C-alpha atoms as a printed R data frame, in Angstrom:
    type eleno elety resid chain resno       x       y       z
1   ATOM     1    CA   MET     A     1  86.974 -43.605  57.574
2   ATOM     2    CA   SER     A     2  87.502 -39.891  56.622
3   ATOM     3    CA   LEU     A     3  91.029 -38.285  56.498
4   ATOM     4    CA   LEU     A     4  90.048 -35.970  59.322
5   ATOM     5    CA   ARG     A     5  88.886 -38.915  61.457
6   ATOM     6    CA   ALA     A     6  92.028 -40.824  60.972
7   ATOM     7    CA   GLY     A     7  94.359 -37.690  61.642
8   ATOM     8    CA   ALA     A     8  92.493 -36.890  64.828
9   ATOM     9    CA   ARG     A     9  92.296 -40.336  66.009
10  ATOM    10    CA   THR     A    10  96.100 -40.697  65.450
11  ATOM    11    CA   MET     A    11  96.942 -37.599  67.259
12  ATOM    12    CA   LEU     A    12  94.969 -38.471  70.223
13  ATOM    13    CA   ALA     A    13  96.299 -41.956  70.401
14  ATOM    14    CA   SER     A    14  99.943 -40.746  70.041
15  ATOM    15    CA   TYR     A    15  99.933 -39.480  73.696
16  ATOM    16    CA   TYR     A    16  98.845 -42.892  75.160
17  ATOM    17    CA   ILE     A    17 101.146 -44.852  72.945
18  ATOM    18    CA   LEU     A    18 104.351 -42.810  74.110
19  ATOM    19    CA   SER     A    19 103.014 -43.065  77.601
20  ATOM    20    CA   GLY     A    20 102.548 -46.708  77.507
21  ATOM    21    CA   VAL     A    21 105.777 -47.412  75.944
22  ATOM    22    CA   LYS     A    22 107.687 -45.513  78.629
23  ATOM    23    CA   ALA     A    23 105.788 -47.458  81.531
24  ATOM    24    CA   LEU     A    24 106.795 -50.635  79.823
25  ATOM    25    CA   ARG     A    25 110.584 -49.691  79.601
26  ATOM    26    CA   LYS     A    26 110.905 -47.690  82.866
27  ATOM    27    CA   PRO     A    27 108.198 -48.446  85.111
28  ATOM    28    CA   ASP     A    28 110.334 -47.330  88.175
29  ATOM    29    CA   GLU     A    29 109.599 -43.715  87.402
30  ATOM    30    CA   PHE     A    30 105.947 -44.238  87.871
31  ATOM    31    CA   VAL     A    31 106.111 -46.703  90.848
32  ATOM    32    CA   LYS     A    32 106.098 -43.912  93.462
33  ATOM    33    CA   ALA     A    33 102.961 -42.529  92.243
34  ATOM    34    CA   ALA     A    34 101.125 -45.834  91.689
35  ATOM    35    CA   GLU     A    35 102.001 -47.322  95.140
36  ATOM    36    CA   PRO     A    36  99.111 -45.527  97.003
37  ATOM    37    CA   PHE     A    37  96.684 -46.847  94.092
38  ATOM    38    CA   ALA     A    38  98.179 -50.371  94.351
39  ATOM    39    CA   ASP     A    39  97.789 -50.271  98.238
40  ATOM    40    CA   ARG     A    40  94.378 -49.188  98.459
41  ATOM    41    CA   VAL     A    41  92.468 -49.527  95.430
42  ATOM    42    CA   VAL     A    42  93.763 -52.739  94.087
43  ATOM    43    CA   PRO     A    43  92.729 -54.883  97.081
44  ATOM    44    CA   ALA     A    44  89.280 -53.486  97.016
45  ATOM    45    CA   VAL     A    45  88.931 -54.354  93.234
46  ATOM    46    CA   LYS     A    46  90.356 -57.828  93.665
47  ATOM    47    CA   LYS     A    47  87.850 -58.274  96.398
48  ATOM    48    CA   TYR     A    48  84.815 -57.614  94.426
49  ATOM    49    CA   ALA     A    49  85.823 -58.623  90.927
50  ATOM    50    CA   PRO     A    50  85.154 -62.185  89.501
51  ATOM    51    CA   GLN     A    51  87.650 -64.771  90.187
52  ATOM    52    CA   GLN     A    52  88.985 -64.903  86.830
53  ATOM    53    CA   VAL     A    53  89.549 -61.267  86.721
54  ATOM    54    CA   ALA     A    54  90.780 -60.956  90.095
55  ATOM    55    CA   VAL     A    55  93.593 -63.509  89.677
56  ATOM    56    CA   VAL     A    56  95.231 -61.544  86.513
57  ATOM    57    CA   ILE     A    57  95.236 -58.147  88.371
58  ATOM    58    CA   PRO     A    58  98.925 -57.360  89.429
59  ATOM    59    CA   GLU     A    59  99.461 -56.475  93.287
60  ATOM    60    CA   ASP     A    60 102.674 -54.826  93.197
61  ATOM    61    CA   ALA     A    61 103.300 -51.375  91.790
62  ATOM    62    CA   VAL     A    62 105.761 -52.320  89.232
63  ATOM    63    CA   ASN     A    63 103.519 -54.827  87.514
64  ATOM    64    CA   LEU     A    64 100.590 -52.556  87.821
65  ATOM    65    CA   VAL     A    65 102.293 -49.850  85.930
66  ATOM    66    CA   ARG     A    66 103.455 -52.130  83.340
67  ATOM    67    CA   ALA     A    67  99.916 -53.743  82.874
68  ATOM    68    CA   ASN     A    68  98.698 -49.936  82.485
69  ATOM    69    CA   GLY     A    69 101.156 -49.261  80.031
70  ATOM    70    CA   ALA     A    70 100.366 -52.406  77.917
71  ATOM    71    CA   VAL     A    71  96.752 -51.464  77.981
72  ATOM    72    CA   GLN     A    72  97.601 -47.830  76.830
73  ATOM    73    CA   VAL     A    73  99.698 -49.257  73.963
74  ATOM    74    CA   VAL     A    74  97.249 -51.738  72.652
75  ATOM    75    CA   GLY     A    75  94.119 -49.192  73.153
76  ATOM    76    CA   GLY     A    76  96.248 -46.479  71.469
77  ATOM    77    CA   LEU     A    77  97.340 -48.592  68.339
78  ATOM    78    CA   GLY     A    78  93.714 -49.909  67.874
79  ATOM    79    CA   LEU     A    79  92.337 -46.266  67.917
80  ATOM    80    CA   ALA     A    80  95.029 -44.903  65.670
81  ATOM    81    CA   THR     A    81  94.960 -47.707  62.952
82  ATOM    82    CA   GLY     A    82  91.006 -47.943  63.212
83  ATOM    83    CA   MET     A    83  91.207 -51.703  64.050
84  ATOM    84    CA   GLY     A    84  88.881 -52.221  66.942
85  ATOM    85    CA   ARG     A    85  89.013 -48.269  67.249
86  ATOM    86    CA   ARG     A    86  85.943 -48.230  69.697
87  ATOM    87    CA   LEU     A    87  87.180 -51.063  71.865
88  ATOM    88    CA   GLY     A    88  90.656 -49.463  71.875
89  ATOM    89    CA   ALA     A    89  89.255 -46.119  72.971
90  ATOM    90    CA   LEU     A    90  87.409 -47.887  75.847
91  ATOM    91    CA   LEU     A    91  90.645 -49.410  77.077
92  ATOM    92    CA   LEU     A    92  92.234 -45.979  77.154
93  ATOM    93    CA   ALA     A    93  89.271 -44.588  79.058
94  ATOM    94    CA   ALA     A    94  89.621 -47.449  81.588
95  ATOM    95    CA   SER     A    95  93.425 -46.711  81.848
96  ATOM    96    CA   THR     A    96  93.055 -42.841  82.138
97  ATOM    97    CA   LEU     A    97  91.013 -42.758  85.181
98  ATOM    98    CA   PRO     A    98  93.417 -44.646  87.503
99  ATOM    99    CA   SER     A    99  96.552 -43.277  86.128
100 ATOM   100    CA   THR     A   100  95.245 -39.731  86.683
101 ATOM   101    CA   ILE     A   101  94.321 -40.242  90.188
102 ATOM   102    CA   ALA     A   102  97.441 -41.973  90.996
103 ATOM   103    CA   LYS     A   103  99.816 -39.435  89.387
104 ATOM   104    CA   HIS     A   104  97.938 -36.163  89.966
105 ATOM   105    CA   PRO     A   105  96.150 -36.234  93.460
106 ATOM   106    CA   PHE     A   106  96.285 -32.428  93.717
107 ATOM   107    CA   TRP     A   107  93.906 -32.492  96.536
108 ATOM   108    CA   SER     A   108  96.523 -34.013  98.721
109 ATOM   109    CA   LYS     A   109  99.362 -31.425  97.941
110 ATOM   110    CA   THR     A   110  99.977 -28.713 100.603
111 ATOM   111    CA   ASP     A   111 102.557 -26.725  98.312
112 ATOM   112    CA   PRO     A   112 100.604 -24.256  96.291
113 ATOM   113    CA   GLN     A   113 102.937 -24.536  93.383
114 ATOM   114    CA   GLU     A   114 102.854 -28.487  93.382
115 ATOM   115    CA   LYS     A   115  98.983 -28.457  93.892
116 ATOM   116    CA   ALA     A   116  98.582 -25.857  90.783
117 ATOM   117    CA   LEU     A   117 100.849 -27.987  88.601
118 ATOM   118    CA   ASP     A   118  99.048 -31.146  89.476
119 ATOM   119    CA   ARG     A   119  95.478 -29.643  89.033
120 ATOM   120    CA   ALA     A   120  96.544 -28.615  85.669
121 ATOM   121    CA   GLN     A   121  97.746 -32.083  84.663
122 ATOM   122    CA   PHE     A   122  94.661 -33.467  86.183
123 ATOM   123    CA   LEU     A   123  92.307 -31.348  84.019
124 ATOM   124    CA   LYS     A   124  94.472 -32.189  80.930
125 ATOM   125    CA   ASN     A   125  93.993 -36.002  81.510
126 ATOM   126    CA   THR     A   126  90.169 -35.288  82.112
127 ATOM   127    CA   SER     A   127  90.032 -33.697  78.616
128 ATOM   128    CA   LEU     A   128  91.875 -36.807  77.237
129 ATOM   129    CA   LEU     A   129  89.382 -38.912  78.879
130 ATOM   130    CA   GLY     A   130  86.456 -36.964  77.325
131 ATOM   131    CA   GLY     A   131  88.338 -37.237  73.930
132 ATOM   132    CA   VAL     A   132  88.533 -41.138  74.122
133 ATOM   133    CA   LEU     A   133  85.036 -41.612  75.353
134 ATOM   134    CA   ILE     A   134  83.748 -39.454  72.165
135 ATOM   135    CA   ALA     A   135  85.883 -41.755  70.117
136 ATOM   136    CA   ALA     A   136  84.453 -44.791  71.612
137 ATOM   137    CA   MET     A   137  80.906 -43.549  70.805
138 ATOM   138    CA   ASP     A   138  81.884 -42.429  67.086
139 ATOM   139    CA   THR     A   139  80.051 -44.482  64.526
140 ATOM   140    CA   GLU     A   140  81.694 -42.636  61.609
141 ATOM   141    CA   GLY     A   141  78.051 -41.134  60.711
142 ATOM   142    CA   LYS     A   142  76.463 -44.522  60.431
143 ATOM   143    CA   PRO     A   143  73.277 -44.888  62.528
144 ATOM   144    CA   SER     A   144  73.840 -46.636  65.880
145 ATOM   145    CA   LEU     A   145  72.440 -49.959  66.930
146 ATOM   146    CA   SER     A   146  69.989 -48.401  69.259
147 ATOM   147    CA   TYR     A   147  68.925 -46.143  66.624
148 ATOM   148    CA   ARG     A   148  68.416 -48.761  63.965
149 ATOM   149    CA   ALA     A   149  66.608 -51.153  66.572
150 ATOM   150    CA   GLN     A   150  64.283 -48.255  67.337
151 ATOM   151    CA   LYS     A   151  63.357 -47.318  63.703
152 ATOM   152    CA   GLY     A   152  62.937 -51.108  63.077
153 ATOM   153    CA   GLY     A   153  60.415 -51.164  65.950
154 ATOM   154    CA   GLN     A   154  58.568 -48.021  64.686
155 ATOM   155    CA   ALA     A   155  58.184 -49.501  61.309
156 ATOM   156    CA   LEU     A   156  56.839 -52.937  62.620
157 ATOM   157    CA   ALA     A   157  54.407 -51.121  64.867
158 ATOM   158    CA   LYS     A   158  53.250 -49.051  61.727
159 ATOM   159    CA   GLU     A   159  52.849 -52.214  59.668
160 ATOM   160    CA   THR     A   160  51.082 -53.797  62.536
161 ATOM   161    CA   ARG     A   161  48.415 -50.790  62.773
162 ATOM   162    CA   LYS     A   162  48.002 -50.809  58.783
163 ATOM   163    CA   ALA     A   163  47.310 -54.498  58.929
164 ATOM   164    CA   ARG     A   164  44.403 -53.969  61.579
165 ATOM   165    CA   ARG     A   165  42.816 -51.218  59.621
166 ATOM   166    CA   SER     A   166  42.856 -53.451  56.694
167 ATOM   167    CA   LEU     A   167  41.203 -56.122  58.406
168 ATOM   168    CA   ALA     A   168  38.845 -54.000  60.164
169 ATOM   169    CA   LYS     A   169  37.846 -52.677  56.747
170 ATOM   170    CA   SER     A   170  37.542 -55.908  55.145
171 ATOM   171    CA   THR     A   171  35.208 -57.299  58.119
172 ATOM   172    CA   SER     A   172  32.996 -54.248  57.984
173 ATOM   173    CA   SER     A   173  32.581 -54.774  54.087
174 ATOM   174    CA   ALA     A   174  31.427 -58.419  54.748
175 ATOM   175    CA   ALA     A   175  28.836 -57.332  57.093
176 ATOM   176    CA   ASP     A   176  27.550 -54.717  54.635
177 ATOM   177    CA   GLU     A   177  27.389 -57.479  51.981
178 ATOM   178    CA   ALA     A   178  25.499 -59.727  54.385
179 ATOM   179    CA   LEU     A   179  22.806 -57.077  55.157
180 ATOM   180    CA   ALA     A   180  22.464 -56.087  51.612
181 ATOM   181    CA   SER     A   181  21.773 -59.737  50.858
182 ATOM   182    CA   GLY     A   182  19.096 -59.903  53.595
183 ATOM   183    CA   ALA     A   183  17.336 -56.626  52.091
184 ATOM   184    CA   ALA     A   184  17.273 -58.316  48.646
185 ATOM   185    CA   LEU     A   185  15.902 -61.411  50.129
186 ATOM   186    CA   ALA     A   186  13.349 -59.350  51.992
187 ATOM   187    CA   GLY     A   187  12.107 -57.694  48.724
188 ATOM   188    CA   VAL     A   188  11.520 -61.136  47.214
189 ATOM   189    CA   ILE     A   189   9.335 -62.071  50.153
190 ATOM   190    CA   ALA     A   190   7.168 -59.172  49.576
191 ATOM   191    CA   ALA     A   191   6.384 -60.298  45.842
192 ATOM   192    CA   THR     A   192   5.708 -63.907  46.508
193 ATOM   193    CA   SER     A   193   2.861 -65.878  47.644
194 ATOM   194    CA   ARG     A   194   1.994 -66.656  51.276
195 ATOM   195    CA   SER     A   195   3.728 -70.079  51.222
196 ATOM   196    CA   ALA     A   196   6.570 -68.723  49.393
197 ATOM   197    CA   ARG     A   197   6.934 -66.042  51.841
198 ATOM   198    CA   LYS     A   198   7.097 -68.548  54.713
199 ATOM   199    CA   LYS     A   199   9.798 -70.447  52.792
200 ATOM   200    CA   ALA     A   200  11.639 -67.228  52.137
201 ATOM   201    CA   ALA     A   201  11.240 -66.049  55.651
202 ATOM   202    CA   LYS     A   202  12.978 -69.326  56.744
203 ATOM   203    CA   GLU     A   203  15.612 -68.629  54.052
204 ATOM   204    CA   LEU     A   204  16.128 -65.070  55.169
205 ATOM   205    CA   LYS     A   205  16.539 -66.473  58.667
206 ATOM   206    CA   SER     A   206  19.175 -69.012  57.677
207 ATOM   207    CA   ALA     A   207  20.992 -66.494  55.373
208 ATOM   208    CA   LYS     A   208  21.092 -63.882  58.381
209 ATOM   209    CA   GLU     A   209  22.296 -66.674  60.817
210 ATOM   210    CA   LEU     A   210  24.976 -67.810  58.099
211 ATOM   211    CA   ALA     A   211  26.022 -64.167  57.696
212 ATOM   212    CA   ALA     A   212  26.404 -63.433  61.255
213 ATOM   213    CA   LYS     A   213  28.463 -66.684  61.621
214 ATOM   214    CA   GLU     A   214  30.915 -65.736  58.793
215 ATOM   215    CA   ALA     A   215  31.160 -62.158  59.920
216 ATOM   216    CA   ALA     A   216  32.044 -63.476  63.371
217 ATOM   217    CA   GLU     A   217  34.778 -66.113  61.945
218 ATOM   218    CA   PHE     A   218  36.138 -63.166  59.842
219 ATOM   219    CA   LYS     A   219  36.341 -61.049  62.569
220 ATOM   220    CA   GLU     A   220  37.945 -63.851  64.762
221 ATOM   221    CA   ALA     A   221  40.453 -64.519  61.976
222 ATOM   222    CA   ALA     A   222  41.187 -60.655  61.710
223 ATOM   223    CA   ASP     A   223  42.052 -60.720  65.701
224 ATOM   224    CA   LYS     A   224  44.195 -63.610  65.309
225 ATOM   225    CA   ALA     A   225  46.131 -62.066  62.431
226 ATOM   226    CA   ALA     A   226  46.569 -58.773  64.537
227 ATOM   227    CA   LYS     A   227  47.758 -60.810  67.533
228 ATOM   228    CA   GLN     A   228  50.280 -62.695  65.399
229 ATOM   229    CA   ALA     A   229  51.504 -59.508  63.699
230 ATOM   230    CA   ASP     A   230  52.106 -57.971  67.318
231 ATOM   231    CA   LYS     A   231  53.810 -61.148  68.184
232 ATOM   232    CA   ASP     A   232  56.104 -61.123  65.103
233 ATOM   233    CA   ALA     A   233  56.846 -57.476  65.889
234 ATOM   234    CA   ARG     A   234  58.105 -58.263  69.632
235 ATOM   235    CA   LYS     A   235  60.160 -61.244  68.408
236 ATOM   236    CA   GLN     A   236  61.950 -58.859  65.640
237 ATOM   237    CA   GLN     A   237  62.496 -56.423  68.588
238 ATOM   238    CA   LYS     A   238  63.986 -58.934  70.767
239 ATOM   239    CA   ALA     A   239  66.233 -60.268  68.008
240 ATOM   240    CA   LYS     A   240  67.420 -56.481  67.275
241 ATOM   241    CA   LYS     A   241  68.190 -56.189  70.842
242 ATOM   242    CA   ARG     A   242  70.197 -59.399  70.964
243 ATOM   243    CA   GLU     A   243  72.176 -58.340  67.873
244 ATOM   244    CA   LYS     A   244  72.931 -55.083  69.623
245 ATOM   245    CA   ASN     A   245  74.142 -56.833  72.645
246 ATOM   246    CA   ILE     A   246  76.312 -59.238  70.595
247 ATOM   247    CA   GLN     A   247  77.973 -56.417  68.783
248 ATOM   248    CA   ARG     A   248  78.575 -54.542  71.605
249 ATOM   249    CA   GLY     A   249  80.305 -57.445  72.965
250 ATOM   250    CA   GLU     A   250  82.391 -57.672  69.762
251 ATOM   251    CA   ASN     A   251  83.426 -54.063  69.851
């Protein structure tokens, strides 16, 4: 992690950490703003959320403020220290949206001065939300999992096409060799006696049949090898996708 990134993350996280500590120590200051959110949004979230999640969502405004403060402290520390920085940034993004709507509903204000103040705070929090979303997607200059999976798939496809061309070239060479052998045998027939010609004609027919059979077997083997290469490529792409999903879950 570069010094610039470390400093920028610390500055971005400082607001959330201080805000979270304040919410944990003095939740009563935020209860009035959180009550409309707790009364309207929380019941809907608990209704559609999985049972395991719904049971831990606080219903009263005080505990809701404290839970949001705890999320901000944990996410801010993760972002500032770099330990679970991307997950911490996602936690901060998740806490910013409801707290912004609850604290600064400028659309519901009638007083022009209050409305302008809340609008400014709303836009400030929207800027913070954009910052933590950028931090959540920051890979510190390393290729992302999706980029690496895409490049891996392209490399596998390229190798598959190369193997196909090589097998097709080998099949063509085998057929040419078979035809050359047949032409040589025809020259021998012209120089031999009648009985020898009959024997040579029979051998030529057998040689052609054998060459055609070998060419067909070679082509079949080439097709099987190409199909197996495609199958291996798809398996590796699926493995890359599973690895990407697992690493997203860990982050």
